[in-house]
C-alpha positions as CSV (number, residue, x, y, z in Angstrom):
1,M,0.3,-9.1,-18.5
2,I,-2.2,-6.7,-18.2
3,A,-1.9,-4.7,-14.4
4,R,-0.1,-5.4,-11.2
5,L,-2.1,-3.8,-8.4
6,R,-1.5,-3.2,-4.4
7,P,-4.0,-2.0,-2.1
8,H,-4.3,2.1,-2.1
9,A,-1.0,3.6,-0.6
10,R,-3.3,5.7,1.6
11,V,-3.4,2.9,4.4
12,L,0.1,4.3,4.5
13,F,-1.0,7.9,6.0
14,W,-1.2,7.2,9.3
15,P,2.7,5.1,10.1
16,S,3.9,8.0,8.4
17,V,2.9,10.5,10.5
18,A,3.4,8.2,13.3
19,L,7.3,7.9,11.7
20,V,7.4,11.8,11.6
21,A,5.8,11.9,15.1
22,I,8.3,9.9,16.9
23,C,11.3,11.0,15.2
24,F,10.6,14.3,16.5
25,F,9.9,13.4,20.3
26,A,12.4,11.2,20.3
27,S,15.2,13.7,18.9
28,F,13.3,16.9,21.3
29,G,13.6,14.3,24.3
30,A,16.7,13.1,23.9
31,G,19.2,14.5,27.1
32,R,16.4,16.4,28.5
33,L,15.1,13.9,30.6
34,P,16.2,14.0,34.5
35,S,17.5,10.6,34.3
36,A,20.4,8.4,32.2
37,W,18.5,5.6,32.0
38,M,15.7,7.5,30.6
39,N,17.8,9.4,28.0
40,Q,19.1,6.1,27.1
41,A,15.9,4.4,26.5
42,V,14.5,7.1,24.6
43,P,16.2,5.9,21.3
44,I,15.0,2.3,22.1
45,V,11.3,3.0,22.9
46,A,11.6,5.2,19.7
47,I,12.8,2.3,17.6
48,V,10.4,-0.2,18.6
49,L,7.6,2.4,18.4
50,V,8.7,2.4,15.0
51,I,9.5,-0.9,14.2
52,L,5.5,-1.6,15.4
53,L,3.5,1.7,13.9
54,W,5.3,2.4,11.2
55,L,7.7,-1.0,9.7
56,L,5.1,-3.9,10.1
57,P,1.7,-1.6,8.6
58,L,4.5,-0.7,5.3
59,L,5.6,-4.7,5.3
60,A,2.0,-5.7,5.5
61,W,1.4,-3.5,2.7
62,L,4.3,-4.5,0.6
63,G,3.4,-8.5,1.3
64,R,0.4,-8.2,-1.2
65,H,0.1,-8.4,-4.7
66,Y,-2.7,-8.6,-7.4
67,T,-1.5,-9.5,-10.6
68,I,-4.0,-9.4,-14.2
69,T,-2.9,-11.7,-16.9
70,T,-4.9,-12.4,-20.1
71,R,-5.9,-15.8,-18.9
72,R,-5.9,-15.3,-14.9
73,I,-5.9,-13.4,-11.7
74,V,-2.6,-13.7,-9.4
75,I,-3.2,-12.6,-6.2
76,R,0.0,-12.9,-3.7
77,R,-0.2,-12.7,0.3
78,G,2.9,-12.5,3.0
79,L,6.3,-11.9,3.0
80,F,7.8,-14.5,5.3
81,V,4.9,-17.4,4.5
82,R,4.1,-16.3,0.8
83,T,0.4,-17.6,-0.2
84,R,-0.3,-17.6,-4.2
85,Q,-4.1,-17.7,-5.4
86,E,-4.6,-18.1,-9.2
87,L,-8.3,-17.5,-10.3
88,M,-8.9,-18.6,-14.6
89,H,-11.0,-16.4,-16.3
90,T,-12.2,-19.1,-18.3
91,R,-13.7,-20.7,-14.7
92,G,-16.4,-17.4,-14.8
93,Y,-16.8,-15.8,-11.9
94,D,-19.1,-12.7,-10.5
95,L,-18.0,-9.5,-9.4
96,T,-19.1,-7.4,-7.2
97,V,-17.3,-4.0,-6.1
98,R,-17.5,-2.5,-2.6
99,K,-16.8,0.9,-1.2
100,N,-16.7,2.4,2.2
101,G,-16.8,6.3,1.9
102,I,-13.1,6.5,2.3
103,Q,-12.6,4.6,-0.3
104,S,-15.1,6.3,-3.1
105,L,-13.1,9.8,-2.2
106,F,-9.9,8.0,-3.6
107,R,-11.9,6.0,-6.4
108,S,-10.8,2.5,-4.5
109,G,-12.7,0.1,-3.1
110,D,-12.8,-3.9,-2.6
111,V,-13.0,-5.9,-5.6
112,L,-15.2,-8.8,-4.5
113,I,-14.7,-12.6,-7.2
114,N,-17.0,-15.2,-6.6
115,S,-16.2,-18.1,-8.4
116,G,-18.3,-20.4,-6.4
117,L,-15.9,-21.4,-3.4
118,D,-17.2,-21.0,0.2
119,R,-16.0,-17.9,0.5
120,P,-15.2,-15.2,-2.2
121,V,-11.8,-13.9,-2.8
122,V,-11.5,-10.2,-1.8
123,L,-9.0,-8.0,-4.1
124,W,-8.7,-5.5,-0.8
125,D,-8.6,-1.6,-1.5
126,V,-7.6,-1.9,-5.4
127,P,-7.1,2.1,-6.7
128,S,-9.4,2.4,-9.4
129,A,-12.0,-0.5,-8.5
130,D,-14.7,0.1,-11.1
131,L,-11.9,0.2,-14.2
132,V,-10.7,-3.4,-12.5
133,Q,-14.1,-4.8,-12.2
134,S,-14.7,-3.5,-16.4
135,T,-11.5,-5.4,-17.5
136,L,-11.8,-8.1,-15.0
137,H,-15.7,-8.5,-17.1
138,D,-14.3,-7.8,-20.3
139,L,-11.0,-10.8,-20.3
140,M,-13.6,-13.3,-18.5
141,E,-16.1,-13.1,-21.2
142,E,-12.9,-13.1,-23.9
143,N,-11.5,-16.2,-22.3
144,I,-15.2,-17.6,-22.2
145,S,-15.6,-16.8,-25.8
146,A,-12.3,-18.5,-26.5
147,V,-12.8,-21.5,-24.7
148,A,-16.8,-21.5,-26.5
149,R,-14.7,-21.6,-29.9
150,M,-12.8,-23.8,-29.0
151,R,-15.5,-26.7,-27.6
152,Q,-18.0,-25.8,-31.1
153,Q,-14.4,-26.6,-33.1
154,E,-14.5,-29.7,-31.7
155,Q,-17.8,-30.9,-32.4
156,T,-17.7,-29.9,-35.9
157,M,-14.4,-32.2,-36.4
158,P,-15.1,-35.9,-37.5
159,P,-14.6,-38.2,-34.4
160,D,-11.3,-39.6,-36.1
161,A,-9.7,-37.7,-38.6
162,S,-7.1,-40.8,-40.0
163,T,-10.1,-42.9,-40.8
164,Y,-10.3,-39.7,-44.0
165,W,-7.0,-39.4,-44.7
166,N,-5.3,-41.9,-46.7
167,G,-2.4,-40.7,-48.4
168,G,-2.9,-37.2,-49.4
169,T,-6.6,-37.8,-50.5
170,V,-10.1,-37.7,-48.7
C-alpha cells in the first residue's frame, strides 16, 4: 500500500463551529426560558441539531476512503451501504486535477480519473492533489511497462516449448 487518503479535513470546520455554538447556546439557554416545556425542549433541540449539523457530516467524511496500492486504486464510499470501486493501473487512464480557490489555499483538489467509462471517477478534495497525480502517473507507467515486458517475453518464447525439450537436451 502506498497511500490511504480521505477528503481534506477542512470540510469538518463548519460542523465543528456549529457543535461549539450549539453547546454554548444550549447551556446558556437551559433553565432561563419562561416555561418548563421550553426548558425541557432545549436539550432535545440541541441533540437533534448536533446530529444533523455535526454527526452526519462527520460520518459522511469518515465513510469515504481512497487507497492507492502498487497495482490499483480502491475507492470506498458509504457507512451503511458500502460501495467499493477498483481501478487497475495496467488499464491506463487520464488524470486531471481540478482546484477551486479554497482548495488551492490548502493544496488539495479533485483528482479526476478518466478510464474510458461513461463518467470519470473522482477522488474528491484529496490533500496534496498534485503529489497524488504524479504518484498515479508513475504507478501507471510502471505497471504498463511491466505488462508490456511480459507480452514481449510471451512473443519471443516459442509457441510450445515442450516440443524442444527432450529429456534434458534441446
